[in-house]
C-alpha positions as CSV (number, residue, x, y, z in Angstrom):
1,M,-103.6,-27.4,-16.1
2,H,-103.0,-30.6,-13.9
3,L,-101.6,-33.6,-15.9
4,A,-104.0,-35.5,-13.0
5,R,-107.1,-33.8,-14.8
6,I,-106.1,-34.4,-18.5
7,K,-105.4,-37.9,-17.6
8,R,-108.7,-38.3,-16.0
9,N,-110.8,-36.1,-18.5
10,G,-108.9,-36.7,-21.7
11,N,-109.2,-33.0,-22.5
12,T,-107.5,-29.7,-21.7
13,E,-110.0,-27.3,-21.3
14,L,-110.7,-25.6,-18.0
15,K,-113.7,-26.4,-15.8
16,S,-115.5,-24.9,-13.6
17,G,-114.3,-26.7,-10.5
18,S,-110.7,-25.2,-11.4
19,H,-109.2,-22.5,-9.3
20,G,-109.9,-19.0,-10.4
21,L,-106.7,-17.5,-10.7
22,E,-105.7,-20.1,-13.4
23,K,-108.5,-18.3,-16.0
24,L,-106.1,-14.9,-15.0
25,P,-103.5,-13.1,-17.2
26,H,-100.7,-15.3,-15.9
27,S,-98.1,-12.8,-16.4
28,F,-99.7,-10.0,-14.7
29,V,-101.2,-11.9,-12.1
30,D,-97.9,-13.8,-11.5
31,N,-95.4,-10.6,-11.4
32,F,-98.0,-9.1,-8.6
33,I,-97.8,-12.0,-6.6
34,I,-94.1,-12.5,-7.1
35,K,-93.5,-8.7,-6.2
36,K,-95.7,-8.2,-3.5
37,C,-95.7,-12.1,-1.4
38,K,-92.7,-11.0,0.8
39,T,-94.3,-8.0,2.5
40,T,-98.1,-8.5,2.2
41,L,-100.7,-11.0,3.1
42,D,-102.5,-13.5,0.7
43,E,-105.8,-12.0,2.1
44,K,-104.7,-8.6,1.0
45,I,-103.2,-9.7,-1.9
46,A,-106.3,-11.1,-2.9
47,E,-108.4,-7.9,-1.8
48,I,-106.0,-5.9,-4.2
49,L,-106.7,-8.5,-7.4
50,R,-110.3,-7.9,-6.9
51,R,-110.3,-4.5,-6.7
52,K,-108.3,-4.6,-10.3
53,G,-111.5,-6.7,-11.1
54,Y,-110.2,-10.2,-10.9
55,E,-113.3,-11.4,-9.5
56,G,-111.9,-15.3,-8.7
57,A,-109.1,-14.1,-6.4
58,N,-109.4,-15.2,-2.9
59,T,-107.1,-16.2,-0.1
60,N,-107.1,-19.8,-1.3
61,T,-106.6,-18.8,-5.3
62,V,-103.4,-16.7,-4.0
63,K,-101.7,-19.4,-1.9
64,Y,-102.3,-21.9,-4.9
65,R,-100.3,-19.6,-7.3
66,R,-98.0,-18.5,-5.0
67,R,-97.0,-22.6,-4.0
68,K,-97.4,-23.4,-8.1
69,L,-94.9,-20.7,-8.9
70,G,-92.5,-21.5,-6.3
71,V,-92.1,-18.6,-4.2
72,K,-92.6,-18.8,-0.2
73,K,-93.8,-16.1,2.1
74,Y,-91.8,-15.0,5.1
75,L,-94.3,-13.7,7.2
76,Y,-95.5,-14.2,10.7
77,G,-95.4,-18.5,11.0
78,E,-93.1,-18.8,8.2
79,I,-90.6,-16.4,8.8
80,K,-90.2,-17.8,12.2
81,K,-88.6,-21.1,10.0
82,H,-86.6,-18.8,8.3
83,K,-85.0,-17.4,11.3
84,A,-84.3,-21.1,12.7
85,W,-82.5,-21.9,9.4
86,I,-80.2,-18.8,9.5
87,R,-79.4,-19.4,13.1
88,S,-78.8,-23.2,12.3
89,Q,-76.2,-21.9,9.3
90,A,-74.3,-19.7,12.0
91,L,-74.1,-22.6,14.1
92,K,-72.3,-24.5,11.0
93,K,-70.4,-21.9,10.2
94,Y,-69.3,-20.6,13.8
95,G,-69.4,-23.8,15.4
96,K,-71.7,-24.9,18.8
97,K,-69.9,-23.3,21.4
98,C,-69.6,-19.5,22.6
99,E,-67.1,-17.4,20.9
100,L,-66.1,-15.5,23.1
101,C,-65.5,-18.1,26.1
102,G,-65.8,-21.6,24.8
103,Y,-69.2,-22.7,26.5
104,S,-71.4,-24.9,24.9
105,L,-74.2,-26.1,26.9
106,S,-76.3,-23.3,26.3
107,I,-76.0,-20.9,23.5
108,D,-77.8,-17.9,21.6
109,A,-77.5,-16.5,18.4
110,H,-76.8,-12.5,18.9
111,H,-77.3,-9.8,16.0
112,I,-73.9,-8.0,15.8
113,K,-75.7,-4.7,14.5
114,P,-79.4,-4.8,15.9
115,K,-82.0,-5.1,13.6
116,N,-83.6,-1.9,14.7
117,K,-80.7,0.1,13.8
118,G,-80.6,-1.7,10.2
119,G,-78.9,-4.8,10.6
120,L,-79.9,-7.8,8.7
121,H,-80.9,-11.3,9.4
122,E,-77.7,-12.9,7.8
123,I,-75.3,-15.3,8.8
124,D,-72.5,-12.7,8.8
125,N,-74.6,-10.2,11.0
126,L,-75.0,-13.1,14.0
127,T,-72.5,-14.3,16.6
128,V,-72.9,-17.4,18.9
129,L,-72.8,-16.7,22.5
130,C,-73.6,-18.4,25.9
131,P,-76.1,-16.7,27.6
132,N,-73.8,-15.1,30.3
133,C,-71.5,-13.4,27.3
134,H,-74.8,-12.4,25.6
135,A,-76.0,-10.6,28.8
136,L,-72.8,-8.5,28.7
137,I,-72.9,-7.9,25.0
138,T,-76.5,-6.7,25.4
139,R,-75.8,-4.6,28.5
140,K,-73.0,-3.0,26.6
141,V,-70.2,-4.3,29.1
142,F,-68.2,-5.0,26.2
143,L,-69.3,-3.6,22.9
144,L,-69.3,-5.6,19.6
145,T,-69.4,-3.9,16.6
146,N,-68.3,-6.5,13.9
147,R,-66.8,-9.6,13.6
148,K,-63.5,-8.3,14.0
149,D,-63.9,-7.2,17.8
150,I,-64.7,-10.9,18.6
151,S,-61.0,-11.5,19.6
152,K,-60.6,-8.5,21.4
153,I,-63.8,-9.2,23.4
154,R,-62.1,-12.9,23.6
155,S,-58.8,-11.7,25.7
156,K,-60.3,-9.0,27.6
157,L,-62.8,-12.0,28.8
158,K,-60.0,-14.4,29.5
159,K,-58.1,-11.7,31.8
160,I,-61.1,-11.1,33.9
161,L,-61.9,-14.4,34.1
162,K,-58.3,-15.5,35.0
163,F,-58.3,-12.7,37.6
164,N,-61.5,-13.5,39.7
165,Y,-61.0,-17.4,39.1
166,L,-57.0,-17.9,40.3
């Protein structure tokens, strides 16, 4: 029940203008939404709830209930915010310059263990690289398998750069 509605009307009974999911059993719906929201779109959750017999379930009511629970959804547009946040945390932790060569005008975040091979999108699985070093790592000129390899690659890269530029 919204406090504003109580102040306005002076009673706590639900009116016909309330959200449909407020009338549903809170524990079941809340647990269902919490369990499904990170992998399923709100439309699908509403469809499943309707199939289970909850006629008041639609996209808006599911979104309302999810937000009321404080649960964020990381699908489509919201996952980009999440990725940007992880990237910014990696930049804070590892610095705003390339970890291999020290270039700082343009930097990328690179997954040490690729996501398609089971790597997670976490701060510990990211490294900060300039576009040139990123291309070298991506094309497997240097093999980066964990964070310990960064110092080895850095020393190899310095030898190559000294040889070519001096």
